N, C-alpha and C positions, 0 to 999 in steps of 0.2 A: 791375597784374600785371606780374611781371618775366618778361623774355624771356631766352633764351640769348645770352650774349655769346660765349664761347669755350668749347670743350670740350677741357680741357687735362688732362694728367697732372700730379700733383704732382711738381714737378721743380726741386729745389734745386741748389745749387751743389755742386761737388766736395767742399766741406767738409762737406756732409752725409754723403757716403760714408765720410769720414775719421772722422766723430763717430759712425758706426754706424747712422745713421737709415735707414729703408727704408719707403717709403710706396707704397701701391697707388694705380692711376689713379683718378681721379674727375672728375666734371664741374663746372666753375665757372659761376656764373650772374651776371647783372648786369641794369641797367636797360635796356641797349640792345644790339644786336648787329648784325653784318654777316656774312652767310654765304657766304663765298668759300672753297670748298675746292679745293685746288690739288695735282696730282699731285707726289709727291715723287721721281719718277724721275730728275731731274736733279740732285737734291741740293739745290740752292739755289732757294728758293721765294719770297723777298722781299728787299729791300735797302733801305738808308737811306744818303743821302749828306749829310754833314755837313762844312763846312769843307774841301770838296774830297776828303773820303776817304770811300769807300764800303764798307759793312759788310754782309755777306750774312748772311741767316737760313738755317740748313742743316738738312736732314733725312735720316735714314736710316730703314730699315723699324723699326718699333717693337718694342722689347721692354723689360721693366723696367729694364735697365741704363741705357737712355737717360736715365731720371730724374736721374741723378747724373753723367753723362758729361761729361767736361770740354770736348767740343766741341758736343755736341747738346742739352744740357739747357737749360732756359729761362734759368738763371742764367749758364751759360757764354756766352750770346750777350750779355748785360748786360756781363759782364767783358770780353768781346772788343770791344764797341763802345768803352768808355772807354780800354782799352789801345791800340786802333788810331787812335782819333780824337785822344785827349789823352795818350797815353803814360802813363796812371796805372792803378794797381791797385785794384780794387774788391773788397770783401770783405763779410762779415757777412749774406749772403743766406741766413738759416738758418731763419726761421720767419715765422708770420704776424704777428708783433710786432716782428721785427727792423728797425732802421735800417740802411741801407747804410753801410759805412765806406770811406774811401778814403785813399791814402797822401799826399795833400796836400789840405788843406782839410777840409771837412766837408759832409754832407748834412744838409738839414732839410726838414721837410714844408712843401708849398705848396699853396694853393688856386687858383694861377694857373700851371699846368703850361705848359712850353714844350718844344720840340723838344730831345731829348737827355736829358730827365728820366727818372727810374725810376719804374715803376709796380709797386706791391705789391698782390697780392690777399690780403685779410685773412681769407678763408675757406679757403684753400688755399695751399701753399707754391708760389706762382707768381710770376714777375717778367718785366717786359717793359720797353720803351724807348718813349717818346712819339715817334711819327714825324710827327704833323701835328695841329695844334690849330684847330678851326673853330668859333669862339664857345664853346659849352659842351661841345662833342662833341671827343672825343680819340681819334684813331686810333693804334693801337699797332703795333709790330713786335716779333715774339716768335718763340721757338722752342719745340718740344714741345707744341704745341697742335694738337688732332686732331679729325676727325669721330669719330662713335661707333664705327666700325669699326677706327680707328687705321690707315688705309691713306691718308688724304690730310690734308694741312696745312691749318690754318685761318689765311687771310691777310686782312688788312684788318679785324681786329676793332676795334670802337669802344666807348669808355667815356664814360659821361656823367659830366662833372665835377659832383661832389656826390653820386654814388652812394656810400654808405657802405662798400660792399664794397672800394673801392679807395682807397689812399692814394698821392699823388705826392710824390716826393722831388727836390728840386733841389740840384745841387752849386754851392758858391759860385764854383768856377771855370769854370761852363758859359758858354761864349761861342759856343754853337751858331749857325751860319748855315746854314740848311737850304737845299737847292736849290730854286728857284721851284716853286710847287705846279702840277702839270700839270692839265689839264683845263678851264681857263677859255677855251676856244677858241670863236670864232663863225665859222662859215663863210658867206660872202656869195656865192652864186651869180651868175654873170654869164650874159647872154643867151647861149645856145649857137649856134655857127655850123653850120648844118645843110646837108647835102647828101643825095643819094639813098643812097649806100651808107657814109656816114661822118658824123661830126659832131665838132666841136671843143668840148668841155666845159671851162669854166673856172670858178674861183672866187678871191675873196680871203679869206684866213684871218687873222682877229685873233688875235694871241697876247700879251695885255697883259703876262703875267708874263715874257715873252722867254724862255720854256723852249726848250732846245735840242732841239727836235723831232727824234725819231729816224726815223720813217717816216710816209709818207703814202700814200693809196691811193683806189680808187674800185671800187664795186659796179655792175654792169650787169646788169638783168633785162629779160625780154620783158614785154608787157603783162599776162601771166598770173602774173607774179611768180616766174617760172622763172629761176634765177640762170645767166646766161651767162658771166659772167667776174668774179673778183676779183682785182684787180691791187694789188700792194704794192711799193713802192720805197723805198730809203733816201733820207732827206732830212734833212740837218743844217741847220736853219733857226733861229736865235735871234733873228730880228727880230721886232718888235711887229706887223708885218703882212706877209705873204708871199702870193705867187700860186701857185696850182695850175692846171694844164691838162692834157687829154688828148685826143688825136687817137684816136678810137676804133679806126679801121682802122690807122693808122700806128703807134701805140704799143701799144694792147691787142690788136692783130691780129685784129679782129672786123669782118668785111665786113657792113654792116647792109642790110637789105631795104628798098626803096623803099615809101614810103607806109605805114610800119609804126611802131607806138608803142613806146617803150621807156621804162624806168625807170632812174635811176641815182642814186648817193649818194657822196659824197666823205667821207673820214674822215682823222683824225690819229691816229697811234699814238705813245704816249709811256711808257716804262717798261712796255711789254707790253700797255698797256690802249688799247683803240679807243675814240676819241671822234668819233662820226659827226655829220654835218650832217643836214639834213632831206632827204626823198626827193623828187627831181625827175623830171619827165616831158617827153618830147619826142617829136615825130613826124617821121621823115625826109621828105625832099622827093619828088616824083614819086607815080606811082600804084602801089598794091600789086599785085604779080602775080596774074593771074586763074588759078585752078587748074582744071583740067579733072577731069572724073569719075575718070579714071584716077589723076590725082595724089591724090585724097582717098580713094581706095578703101582700106579698112582703118585709116584714120586716125580718131582720136576727138579731141575738144576738151576744153581745161581742163586742170586739174592732177590728180595722182594722187588717188584716193579717200582719205576720212579714214583716218589712221593711229591714231586714239584707241584703237581695240580691239587694236592689236599693238605699242604703245608699250613695254609691259614684257613682251612675249613672250620667253622664253628660249630659245636655241638651243644645240646641241652644237657642239663644234670641228669634227666631220665635216661639218656642214652649212656652217659657215663656210669650210672648205676647199673644199667644192664649189662655194660661191659665188665664191671667188676663181678657181677653176679655170674656172668658166663665163665669167666676166668676161675672163680671159686668152685663153680660146678664141676670144672674137669679135675680139681684136685681130689686125688684119691682113685681116679679111673685105673682100671686095669689096663696094661699094655695093649692087649688084644682089643679091647673096647676102643681105645684111642685109634689104633690102625683101621678099624671098621668104620668109625664115625667121622674122622677128620679128612677123608680123602675126596678128592674130586669137587672141590668147592673154589673158593676165590682168592685167598692169599696164604702166605706161606706159614707153616708151623715148624720149629726147629724142635727135635726131640733128643735130648742128650740121654743115651743109655750106654753106661760103661765107657764114656767117651766117644760113642759113635753119634754122628749128626745125620738124621734123616729129614727130608723135606716132604711136606704134604701141604695141601691147600686147604684152607678152612673159611668159614663165613667172615666177612669183613665186619669189624667192630669199630665203633665210633667213626664211620664212613672214611677209614683210612686204609691203605694197603699195608698194614702193620704185620707184625709176626707174633706167634705164641711160641714160647720157648718151655718145653716140658721136661723136667728132670725125673728119670724113672730110676727107682731103686726096688729090687725084688719084685719086678714086673708090675709097678704100682707108680702112679704119679706122685711125688713127694714135694714138688714145686712146680707152680704153674705161673707164667709171666706173660703179660701182654707188653709189647715194646714197639714203639714208633720212632724211626729215626728220620729226621729231616734231610731234605735233599741238598742242603748246602750249609756252610757255616756262616752264613750272612748275619749282619746285625738283625735284619727282620726275622730270620729264622730262629735266632736265640730269644728275641722278644716273644715271638709266638709260643715257643716251647715253655717259657716261663709262665705265660698266661695259661697254658693248657694245664701245666703242673699245678697251678694254684686253684685253677677250677676243678680239677680232680679231688685235691684236698678238701676244698669247701664242699664238694658233693658227698665225701666220704664221712665228713664230720657230722656228729649227731646221728649217723646211721650205723656206725660201728663203735660198740663199747669198748671200754678198757683205756689204759693209759696211752697217751699220744705223745710222740717224741719228734721234735723237729730239729734238723742240724743243717747248718749251711757251712760246708767245709770251705768253699771258695765261691767266686762269682759264677761258675758254671755248674758246681754240684750243690744241689738241695736234696735232702732226704727227709721224709715223713713217715714214721714207723707207728702203727696202731698195735703196740705190744707185740705178741707173737702171731698176729693174724694177717696182717697186710703192711706192705712197704711200697711207697710211691716215690720215685726218683726223677730228678731232672739232672742229667749229666751230658757228656759229650763222648763220642767215639771218634778219636782223631780231631778232626776240625768240625764235625757234624754233631748238633744237639740231638739228644733223644729224650723221651719220657717213657717210663715204664711203671707198670702195675704188677707187684708180685704177691701172689696168695701164698702164705707160709703155712696155713693150717685149715682144717675143716671148720672154720668158726660158723656160728649159727646166726649171726646178725642178718637181718632181711635186707637186702638191696635190690632195688628195682622190682 
């Protein structure tokens, strides 16, 4: 049975427009597929580096003119690749039987595709470039390939070499030397150095391809899998093996609690994709603090209740604005007022006070059993965050999380003044920041996606 490979519009070269052809969007099919739908908000969704030259795949909001646009059509990307990498002009990308033409040398069919070769879809007028070859699986880079709603770009599509729907063409001048393939990392953890309120976590990372790693980082969770910290830093390391280490208190800014179990995970980021190691566990030295009855009054154990029933609940913009307003309202509260006001209600609030995590129940916001994460310094809230984690890592959950993220950003636009910055680190991580006021994130914790709203200051914009 065939599975979807890419959902693409029929998108020929500018020559199609000149020839008077006009095709409607349709879906292409193939023997394999890779479902990575990426926001087109930033314009660039993918890139390929060959012979030291990087060529970007670009998108704009879809309308039928994209199919023949000289910048955004599928054929436009193929032309741009050969122009920027080799200084050559490619033409003849006209139909499901066309053979690409070039102003120096020629193309011929091949059953052994390599990086930089052209891919033709034999059932729709669609063209792409070979980005990576792994045995008989070919990863392509393309433009004008969408999800069914034509709002998200399809990145990382794979073709099985030998699928009759696709033909590969190689140019006799193709001397492509692609950048080393990322992802072949192995993280070897070292024995942690543990104290009562901190730990030094370390690992050696094997990088056999000598890829120039762009970033590294670490997750830190409590024993109940509540995320305490995600730390990322730039790291240009092309060595075949390099060291990573973090002082939890000194570098991550988290004071741990004596006699308490924590989990952590190192990861490497390359080309916006996260490559994690295994999850590790350690317990701090000393005895855990003994809580009195007064300490535990109003607290509950464990994680928020199942979110399965609310993963696909839709909310209004007014409810989103009310949620932002509520989270903003809590910013700056004194610790004692937090304790008095947030007990005895309906979902969990996590309060970080010098590394300690307490759980309280609070009013439901956005009709979801989400959490409030409040960071306390000098007995006052210095950061307040609403965070909703989905019940599974299914494709439907990821789609719902992206829709909620986009709706929150849309509701915040125009209501919060100041510079807005949007960043799409990879297919799972999208972040929008309104200067030093508000941060909206869509990411994943392990395999489960989450959406968060973080208030960073006591801004005065009226919300809800």
